[in-house]
N, CA, C and O atoms as a Maestro MAE file, in Angstrom:
{
 s_m_m2io_version
 :::
 2.0.0
}

f_m_ct {
 s_m_title
 :::
 protein
 m_atom[232] {
  # First column is atom index #
  i_m_mmod_type
  r_m_x_coord
  r_m_y_coord
  r_m_z_coord
  i_m_residue_number
  s_m_chain_name
  s_m_pdb_residue_name
  s_m_pdb_atom_name
  i_m_atomic_number
  :::
  1 25 0.849 -1.176 0.000 1 A "UNK " " N  " 7
  2 3 0.000 0.000 0.000 1 A "UNK " " CA " 6
  3 2 0.895 1.240 0.000 1 A "UNK " " C  " 6
  4 15 1.906 1.292 0.701 1 A "UNK " " O  " 8
  5 25 0.512 2.223 -0.787 2 A "UNK " " N  " 7
  6 3 1.262 3.467 -0.867 2 A "UNK " " CA " 6
  7 2 0.830 4.404 0.248 2 A "UNK " " C  " 6
  8 15 -0.296 4.331 0.740 2 A "UNK " " O  " 8
  9 25 1.734 5.276 0.636 3 A "UNK " " N  " 7
  10 3 1.431 6.212 1.706 3 A "UNK " " CA " 6
  11 2 0.297 7.166 1.311 3 A "UNK " " C  " 6
  12 15 -0.512 7.540 2.161 3 A "UNK " " O  " 8
  13 25 0.227 7.557 0.057 4 A "UNK " " N  " 7
  14 3 -0.818 8.474 -0.405 4 A "UNK " " CA " 6
  15 2 -2.217 7.921 -0.220 4 A "UNK " " C  " 6
  16 15 -3.150 8.683 0.032 4 A "UNK " " O  " 8
  17 25 -2.383 6.620 -0.339 5 A "UNK " " N  " 7
  18 3 -3.696 6.018 -0.163 5 A "UNK " " CA " 6
  19 2 -4.156 6.120 1.280 5 A "UNK " " C  " 6
  20 15 -5.351 6.232 1.553 5 A "UNK " " O  " 8
  21 25 -3.202 6.080 2.201 6 A "UNK " " N  " 7
  22 3 -3.563 6.196 3.619 6 A "UNK " " CA " 6
  23 2 -3.988 7.623 3.921 6 A "UNK " " C  " 6
  24 15 -4.946 7.843 4.662 6 A "UNK " " O  " 8
  25 25 -3.291 8.584 3.358 7 A "UNK " " N  " 7
  26 3 -3.567 9.988 3.648 7 A "UNK " " CA " 6
  27 2 -4.863 10.432 2.979 7 A "UNK " " C  " 6
  28 15 -5.720 11.037 3.624 7 A "UNK " " O  " 8
  29 25 -5.010 10.138 1.699 8 A "UNK " " N  " 7
  30 3 -6.143 10.646 0.944 8 A "UNK " " CA " 6
  31 2 -7.328 9.689 0.906 8 A "UNK " " C  " 6
  32 15 -8.459 10.135 0.712 8 A "UNK " " O  " 8
  33 25 -7.114 8.433 1.078 9 A "UNK " " N  " 7
  34 3 -8.206 7.473 1.025 9 A "UNK " " CA " 6
  35 2 -8.708 7.281 -0.398 9 A "UNK " " C  " 6
  36 15 -8.099 7.782 -1.343 9 A "UNK " " O  " 8
  37 25 -9.811 6.563 -0.556 10 A "UNK " " N  " 7
  38 3 -10.332 6.308 -1.908 10 A "UNK " " CA " 6
  39 2 -10.992 7.568 -2.471 10 A "UNK " " C  " 6
  40 15 -11.440 8.437 -1.723 10 A "UNK " " O  " 8
  41 25 -11.042 7.650 -3.793 11 A "UNK " " N  " 7
  42 3 -11.738 8.758 -4.450 11 A "UNK " " CA " 6
  43 2 -13.225 8.430 -4.508 11 A "UNK " " C  " 6
  44 15 -13.620 7.361 -4.975 11 A "UNK " " O  " 8
  45 25 -14.033 9.350 -4.035 12 A "UNK " " N  " 7
  46 3 -15.482 9.184 -4.083 12 A "UNK " " CA " 6
  47 2 -16.055 10.250 -4.999 12 A "UNK " " C  " 6
  48 15 -15.708 11.426 -4.891 12 A "UNK " " O  " 8
  49 25 -16.921 9.839 -5.888 13 A "UNK " " N  " 7
  50 3 -17.579 10.783 -6.780 13 A "UNK " " CA " 6
  51 2 -19.061 10.484 -6.790 13 A "UNK " " C  " 6
  52 15 -19.483 9.329 -6.747 13 A "UNK " " O  " 8
  53 25 -19.838 11.541 -6.846 14 A "UNK " " N  " 7
  54 3 -21.286 11.407 -6.917 14 A "UNK " " CA " 6
  55 2 -21.722 11.620 -8.355 14 A "UNK " " C  " 6
  56 15 -21.201 12.486 -9.057 14 A "UNK " " O  " 8
  57 25 -22.664 10.835 -8.774 15 A "UNK " " N  " 7
  58 3 -23.205 10.978 -10.111 15 A "UNK " " CA " 6
  59 2 -24.112 12.208 -10.150 15 A "UNK " " C  " 6
  60 15 -24.925 12.396 -9.245 15 A "UNK " " O  " 8
  61 25 -23.990 13.042 -11.172 16 A "UNK " " N  " 7
  62 3 -24.903 14.188 -11.278 16 A "UNK " " CA " 6
  63 2 -26.310 13.707 -11.599 16 A "UNK " " C  " 6
  64 15 -26.480 12.645 -12.198 16 A "UNK " " O  " 8
  65 25 -27.316 14.475 -11.208 17 A "UNK " " N  " 7
  66 3 -28.684 14.065 -11.516 17 A "UNK " " CA " 6
  67 2 -28.909 14.002 -13.029 17 A "UNK " " C  " 6
  68 15 -28.279 14.733 -13.793 17 A "UNK " " O  " 8
  69 25 -29.801 13.133 -13.440 18 A "UNK " " N  " 7
  70 3 -30.076 12.967 -14.869 18 A "UNK " " CA " 6
  71 2 -30.626 14.252 -15.488 18 A "UNK " " C  " 6
  72 15 -30.303 14.593 -16.625 18 A "UNK " " O  " 8
  73 25 -31.456 14.955 -14.727 19 A "UNK " " N  " 7
  74 3 -32.054 16.191 -15.218 19 A "UNK " " CA " 6
  75 2 -31.831 17.271 -14.165 19 A "UNK " " C  " 6
  76 15 -32.236 17.082 -13.018 19 A "UNK " " O  " 8
  77 25 -31.206 18.391 -14.505 20 A "UNK " " N  " 7
  78 3 -30.980 19.442 -13.510 20 A "UNK " " CA " 6
  79 2 -32.295 20.038 -13.025 20 A "UNK " " C  " 6
  80 15 -33.257 20.145 -13.785 20 A "UNK " " O  " 8
  81 25 -32.329 20.423 -11.764 21 A "UNK " " N  " 7
  82 3 -33.554 20.992 -11.201 21 A "UNK " " CA " 6
  83 2 -33.782 22.384 -11.771 21 A "UNK " " C  " 6
  84 15 -32.889 22.977 -12.376 21 A "UNK " " O  " 8
  85 25 -34.988 22.893 -11.569 22 A "UNK " " N  " 7
  86 3 -35.331 24.217 -12.071 22 A "UNK " " CA " 6
  87 2 -34.458 25.289 -11.419 22 A "UNK " " C  " 6
  88 15 -34.116 26.284 -12.059 22 A "UNK " " O  " 8
  89 25 -34.101 25.093 -10.164 23 A "UNK " " N  " 7
  90 3 -33.259 26.071 -9.474 23 A "UNK " " CA " 6
  91 2 -31.873 26.168 -10.078 23 A "UNK " " C  " 6
  92 15 -31.299 27.255 -10.140 23 A "UNK " " O  " 8
  93 25 -31.330 25.054 -10.521 24 A "UNK " " N  " 7
  94 3 -30.009 25.075 -11.124 24 A "UNK " " CA " 6
  95 2 -30.005 25.735 -12.503 24 A "UNK " " C  " 6
  96 15 -28.955 26.149 -12.995 24 A "UNK " " O  " 8
  97 25 -31.166 25.830 -13.114 25 A "UNK " " N  " 7
  98 3 -31.257 26.442 -14.440 25 A "UNK " " CA " 6
  99 2 -31.516 27.945 -14.375 25 A "UNK " " C  " 6
  100 15 -31.525 28.614 -15.408 25 A "UNK " " O  " 8
  101 25 -31.730 28.490 -13.161 26 A "UNK " " N  " 7
  102 3 -31.971 29.925 -13.034 26 A "UNK " " CA " 6
  103 2 -30.686 30.707 -13.305 26 A "UNK " " C  " 6
  104 15 -29.608 30.297 -12.876 26 A "UNK " " O  " 8
  105 25 -30.799 31.823 -14.010 27 A "UNK " " N  " 7
  106 3 -29.593 32.614 -14.271 27 A "UNK " " CA " 6
  107 2 -29.165 33.364 -13.002 27 A "UNK " " C  " 6
  108 15 -30.011 33.717 -12.180 27 A "UNK " " O  " 8
  109 25 -27.876 33.605 -12.840 28 A "UNK " " N  " 7
  110 3 -27.404 34.331 -11.660 28 A "UNK " " CA " 6
  111 2 -27.664 35.832 -11.794 28 A "UNK " " C  " 6
  112 15 -26.750 36.602 -12.090 28 A "UNK " " O  " 8
  113 25 -28.883 36.233 -11.579 29 A "UNK " " N  " 7
  114 3 -29.284 37.632 -11.717 29 A "UNK " " CA " 6
  115 2 -29.134 38.357 -10.378 29 A "UNK " " C  " 6
  116 15 -29.300 37.754 -9.318 29 A "UNK " " O  " 8
  117 25 -28.822 39.638 -10.431 30 A "UNK " " N  " 7
  118 3 -28.581 40.427 -9.228 30 A "UNK " " CA " 6
  119 2 -29.783 40.432 -8.266 30 A "UNK " " C  " 6
  120 15 -29.594 40.302 -7.056 30 A "UNK " " O  " 8
  121 25 -30.991 40.576 -8.774 31 A "UNK " " N  " 7
  122 3 -32.173 40.584 -7.906 31 A "UNK " " CA " 6
  123 2 -32.401 39.221 -7.255 31 A "UNK " " C  " 6
  124 15 -32.762 39.135 -6.081 31 A "UNK " " O  " 8
  125 25 -32.191 38.184 -8.014 32 A "UNK " " N  " 7
  126 3 -32.380 36.830 -7.495 32 A "UNK " " CA " 6
  127 2 -31.357 36.504 -6.409 32 A "UNK " " C  " 6
  128 15 -31.713 35.976 -5.356 32 A "UNK " " O  " 8
  129 25 -30.097 36.816 -6.666 33 A "UNK " " N  " 7
  130 3 -29.070 36.524 -5.664 33 A "UNK " " CA " 6
  131 2 -29.230 37.409 -4.434 33 A "UNK " " C  " 6
  132 15 -28.898 36.986 -3.327 33 A "UNK " " O  " 8
  133 25 -29.730 38.628 -4.609 34 A "UNK " " N  " 7
  134 3 -30.011 39.494 -3.457 34 A "UNK " " CA " 6
  135 2 -31.109 38.910 -2.582 34 A "UNK " " C  " 6
  136 15 -31.026 38.954 -1.354 34 A "UNK " " O  " 8
  137 25 -32.136 38.362 -3.221 35 A "UNK " " N  " 7
  138 3 -33.225 37.731 -2.461 35 A "UNK " " CA " 6
  139 2 -32.723 36.483 -1.733 35 A "UNK " " C  " 6
  140 15 -33.138 36.203 -0.609 35 A "UNK " " O  " 8
  141 25 -31.831 35.741 -2.382 36 A "UNK " " N  " 7
  142 3 -31.269 34.551 -1.735 36 A "UNK " " CA " 6
  143 2 -30.420 34.943 -0.522 36 A "UNK " " C  " 6
  144 15 -30.489 34.300 0.526 36 A "UNK " " O  " 8
  145 25 -29.627 35.992 -0.671 37 A "UNK " " N  " 7
  146 3 -28.809 36.459 0.453 37 A "UNK " " CA " 6
  147 2 -29.683 36.915 1.616 37 A "UNK " " C  " 6
  148 15 -29.390 36.614 2.774 37 A "UNK " " O  " 8
  149 25 -30.745 37.635 1.312 38 A "UNK " " N  " 7
  150 3 -31.674 38.099 2.342 38 A "UNK " " CA " 6
  151 2 -32.312 36.917 3.072 38 A "UNK " " C  " 6
  152 15 -32.448 36.936 4.295 38 A "UNK " " O  " 8
  153 25 -32.698 35.901 2.323 39 A "UNK " " N  " 7
  154 3 -33.291 34.708 2.939 39 A "UNK " " CA " 6
  155 2 -32.283 34.006 3.835 39 A "UNK " " C  " 6
  156 15 -32.633 33.565 4.930 39 A "UNK " " O  " 8
  157 25 -31.034 33.897 3.386 40 A "UNK " " N  " 7
  158 3 -30.012 33.244 4.208 40 A "UNK " " CA " 6
  159 2 -29.729 34.010 5.490 40 A "UNK " " C  " 6
  160 15 -29.406 33.409 6.515 40 A "UNK " " O  " 8
  161 25 -29.845 35.315 5.442 41 A "UNK " " N  " 7
  162 3 -29.581 36.137 6.630 41 A "UNK " " CA " 6
  163 2 -30.745 36.149 7.613 41 A "UNK " " C  " 6
  164 15 -30.530 36.264 8.819 41 A "UNK " " O  " 8
  165 25 -31.968 36.031 7.119 42 A "UNK " " N  " 7
  166 3 -33.129 36.252 7.982 42 A "UNK " " CA " 6
  167 2 -33.954 35.025 8.343 42 A "UNK " " C  " 6
  168 15 -34.573 34.994 9.406 42 A "UNK " " O  " 8
  169 25 -33.976 34.022 7.486 43 A "UNK " " N  " 7
  170 3 -34.799 32.847 7.759 43 A "UNK " " CA " 6
  171 2 -34.108 31.930 8.764 43 A "UNK " " C  " 6
  172 15 -32.879 31.889 8.824 43 A "UNK " " O  " 8
  173 25 -34.895 31.191 9.559 44 A "UNK " " N  " 7
  174 3 -34.276 30.252 10.510 44 A "UNK " " CA " 6
  175 2 -33.573 29.098 9.789 44 A "UNK " " C  " 6
  176 15 -33.961 28.694 8.693 44 A "UNK " " O  " 8
  177 25 -32.540 28.591 10.431 45 A "UNK " " N  " 7
  178 3 -31.714 27.549 9.823 45 A "UNK " " CA " 6
  179 2 -32.518 26.299 9.492 45 A "UNK " " C  " 6
  180 15 -32.293 25.680 8.452 45 A "UNK " " O  " 8
  181 25 -33.441 25.923 10.351 46 A "UNK " " N  " 7
  182 3 -34.190 24.686 10.119 46 A "UNK " " CA " 6
  183 2 -34.989 24.754 8.816 46 A "UNK " " C  " 6
  184 15 -35.224 23.723 8.186 46 A "UNK " " O  " 8
  185 25 -35.407 25.952 8.406 47 A "UNK " " N  " 7
  186 3 -36.179 26.050 7.163 47 A "UNK " " CA " 6
  187 2 -35.278 26.043 5.928 47 A "UNK " " C  " 6
  188 15 -35.723 25.668 4.844 47 A "UNK " " O  " 8
  189 25 -34.019 26.453 6.080 48 A "UNK " " N  " 7
  190 3 -33.099 26.501 4.942 48 A "UNK " " CA " 6
  191 2 -32.323 25.212 4.740 48 A "UNK " " C  " 6
  192 15 -31.836 24.947 3.641 48 A "UNK " " O  " 8
  193 25 -32.204 24.420 5.773 49 A "UNK " " N  " 7
  194 3 -31.371 23.221 5.705 49 A "UNK " " CA " 6
  195 2 -31.737 22.267 4.555 49 A "UNK " " C  " 6
  196 15 -30.841 21.865 3.813 49 A "UNK " " O  " 8
  197 25 -33.002 21.888 4.377 50 A "UNK " " N  " 7
  198 3 -33.324 20.969 3.266 50 A "UNK " " CA " 6
  199 2 -32.975 21.561 1.900 50 A "UNK " " C  " 6
  200 15 -32.532 20.842 1.004 50 A "UNK " " O  " 8
  201 25 -33.174 22.858 1.744 51 A "UNK " " N  " 7
  202 3 -32.869 23.519 0.484 51 A "UNK " " CA " 6
  203 2 -31.367 23.489 0.210 51 A "UNK " " C  " 6
  204 15 -30.948 23.171 -0.903 51 A "UNK " " O  " 8
  205 25 -30.568 23.812 1.199 52 A "UNK " " N  " 7
  206 3 -29.112 23.844 1.026 52 A "UNK " " CA " 6
  207 2 -28.560 22.439 0.817 52 A "UNK " " C  " 6
  208 15 -27.672 22.241 -0.012 52 A "UNK " " O  " 8
  209 25 -29.071 21.470 1.555 53 A "UNK " " N  " 7
  210 3 -28.580 20.095 1.407 53 A "UNK " " CA " 6
  211 2 -28.911 19.516 0.028 53 A "UNK " " C  " 6
  212 15 -28.211 18.623 -0.449 53 A "UNK " " O  " 8
  213 25 -29.951 20.007 -0.603 54 A "UNK " " N  " 7
  214 3 -30.271 19.495 -1.939 54 A "UNK " " CA " 6
  215 2 -29.192 19.877 -2.960 54 A "UNK " " C  " 6
  216 15 -29.065 19.219 -3.993 54 A "UNK " " O  " 8
  217 25 -28.423 20.918 -2.687 55 A "UNK " " N  " 7
  218 3 -27.320 21.291 -3.568 55 A "UNK " " CA " 6
  219 2 -26.048 20.546 -3.216 55 A "UNK " " C  " 6
  220 15 -25.189 20.351 -4.076 55 A "UNK " " O  " 8
  221 25 -25.912 20.128 -1.967 56 A "UNK " " N  " 7
  222 3 -24.685 19.490 -1.512 56 A "UNK " " CA " 6
  223 2 -24.635 18.029 -1.934 56 A "UNK " " C  " 6
  224 15 -23.582 17.534 -2.336 56 A "UNK " " O  " 8
  225 25 -25.755 17.341 -1.847 57 A "UNK " " N  " 7
  226 3 -25.789 15.909 -2.178 57 A "UNK " " CA " 6
  227 2 -26.607 15.688 -3.428 57 A "UNK " " C  " 6
  228 15 -27.493 16.474 -3.765 57 A "UNK " " O  " 8
  229 25 -26.290 14.600 -4.110 58 A "UNK " " N  " 7
  230 3 -27.082 14.267 -5.311 58 A "UNK " " CA " 6
  231 2 -27.722 12.919 -5.123 58 A "UNK " " C  " 6
  232 15 -28.431 12.444 -6.010 58 A "UNK " " O  " 8
  :::
 }
 m_bond[231] {
  # First column is bond index #
  i_m_from
  i_m_to
  i_m_order
  :::
  1 1 2 1
  2 2 3 1
  3 3 4 2
  4 3 5 1
  5 5 6 1
  6 6 7 1
  7 7 8 2
  8 7 9 1
  9 9 10 1
  10 10 11 1
  11 11 12 2
  12 11 13 1
  13 13 14 1
  14 14 15 1
  15 15 16 2
  16 15 17 1
  17 17 18 1
  18 18 19 1
  19 19 20 2
  20 19 21 1
  21 21 22 1
  22 22 23 1
  23 23 24 2
  24 23 25 1
  25 25 26 1
  26 26 27 1
  27 27 28 2
  28 27 29 1
  29 29 30 1
  30 30 31 1
  31 31 32 2
  32 31 33 1
  33 33 34 1
  34 34 35 1
  35 35 36 2
  36 35 37 1
  37 37 38 1
  38 38 39 1
  39 39 40 2
  40 39 41 1
  41 41 42 1
  42 42 43 1
  43 43 44 2
  44 43 45 1
  45 45 46 1
  46 46 47 1
  47 47 48 2
  48 47 49 1
  49 49 50 1
  50 50 51 1
  51 51 52 2
  52 51 53 1
  53 53 54 1
  54 54 55 1
  55 55 56 2
  56 55 57 1
  57 57 58 1
  58 58 59 1
  59 59 60 2
  60 59 61 1
  61 61 62 1
  62 62 63 1
  63 63 64 2
  64 63 65 1
  65 65 66 1
  66 66 67 1
  67 67 68 2
  68 67 69 1
  69 69 70 1
  70 70 71 1
  71 71 72 2
  72 71 73 1
  73 73 74 1
  74 74 75 1
  75 75 76 2
  76 75 77 1
  77 77 78 1
  78 78 79 1
  79 79 80 2
  80 79 81 1
  81 81 82 1
  82 82 83 1
  83 83 84 2
  84 83 85 1
  85 85 86 1
  86 86 87 1
  87 87 88 2
  88 87 89 1
  89 89 90 1
  90 90 91 1
  91 91 92 2
  92 91 93 1
  93 93 94 1
  94 94 95 1
  95 95 96 2
  96 95 97 1
  97 97 98 1
  98 98 99 1
  99 99 100 2
  100 99 101 1
  101 101 102 1
  102 102 103 1
  103 103 104 2
  104 103 105 1
  105 105 106 1
  106 106 107 1
  107 107 108 2
  108 107 109 1
  109 109 110 1
  110 110 111 1
  111 111 112 2
  112 111 113 1
  113 113 114 1
  114 114 115 1
  115 115 116 2
  116 115 117 1
  117 117 118 1
  118 118 119 1
  119 119 120 2
  120 119 121 1
  121 121 122 1
  122 122 123 1
  123 123 124 2
  124 123 125 1
  125 125 126 1
  126 126 127 1
  127 127 128 2
  128 127 129 1
  129 129 130 1
  130 130 131 1
  131 131 132 2
  132 131 133 1
  133 133 134 1
  134 134 135 1
  135 135 136 2
  136 135 137 1
  137 137 138 1
  138 138 139 1
  139 139 140 2
  140 139 141 1
  141 141 142 1
  142 142 143 1
  143 143 144 2
  144 143 145 1
  145 145 146 1
  146 146 147 1
  147 147 148 2
  148 147 149 1
  149 149 150 1
  150 150 151 1
  151 151 152 2
  152 151 153 1
  153 153 154 1
  154 154 155 1
  155 155 156 2
  156 155 157 1
  157 157 158 1
  158 158 159 1
  159 159 160 2
  160 159 161 1
  161 161 162 1
  162 162 163 1
  163 163 164 2
  164 163 165 1
  165 165 166 1
  166 166 167 1
  167 167 168 2
  168 167 169 1
  169 169 170 1
  170 170 171 1
  171 171 172 2
  172 171 173 1
  173 173 174 1
  174 174 175 1
  175 175 176 2
  176 175 177 1
  177 177 178 1
  178 178 179 1
  179 179 180 2
  180 179 181 1
  181 181 182 1
  182 182 183 1
  183 183 184 2
  184 183 185 1
  185 185 186 1
  186 186 187 1
  187 187 188 2
  188 187 189 1
  189 189 190 1
  190 190 191 1
  191 191 192 2
  192 191 193 1
  193 193 194 1
  194 194 195 1
  195 195 196 2
  196 195 197 1
  197 197 198 1
  198 198 199 1
  199 199 200 2
  200 199 201 1
  201 201 202 1
  202 202 203 1
  203 203 204 2
  204 203 205 1
  205 205 206 1
  206 206 207 1
  207 207 208 2
  208 207 209 1
  209 209 210 1
  210 210 211 1
  211 211 212 2
  212 211 213 1
  213 213 214 1
  214 214 215 1
  215 215 216 2
  216 215 217 1
  217 217 218 1
  218 218 219 1
  219 219 220 2
  220 219 221 1
  221 221 222 1
  222 222 223 1
  223 223 224 2
  224 223 225 1
  225 225 226 1
  226 226 227 1
  227 227 228 2
  228 227 229 1
  229 229 230 1
  230 230 231 1
  231 231 232 2
  :::
 }
}
């Protein structure tokens, strides 16, 4: 066994979804990103968690 395998471990990759969600197809517009920032600053964490995790995992 090589030392690098111990340090880095196996490579894990997630398959991308077959069809991107509607949110991923939205353009990065200034008004939209401003609304997202406002929601992240003001909404409680428990309400944002499912939304954020949907981007982290596939």
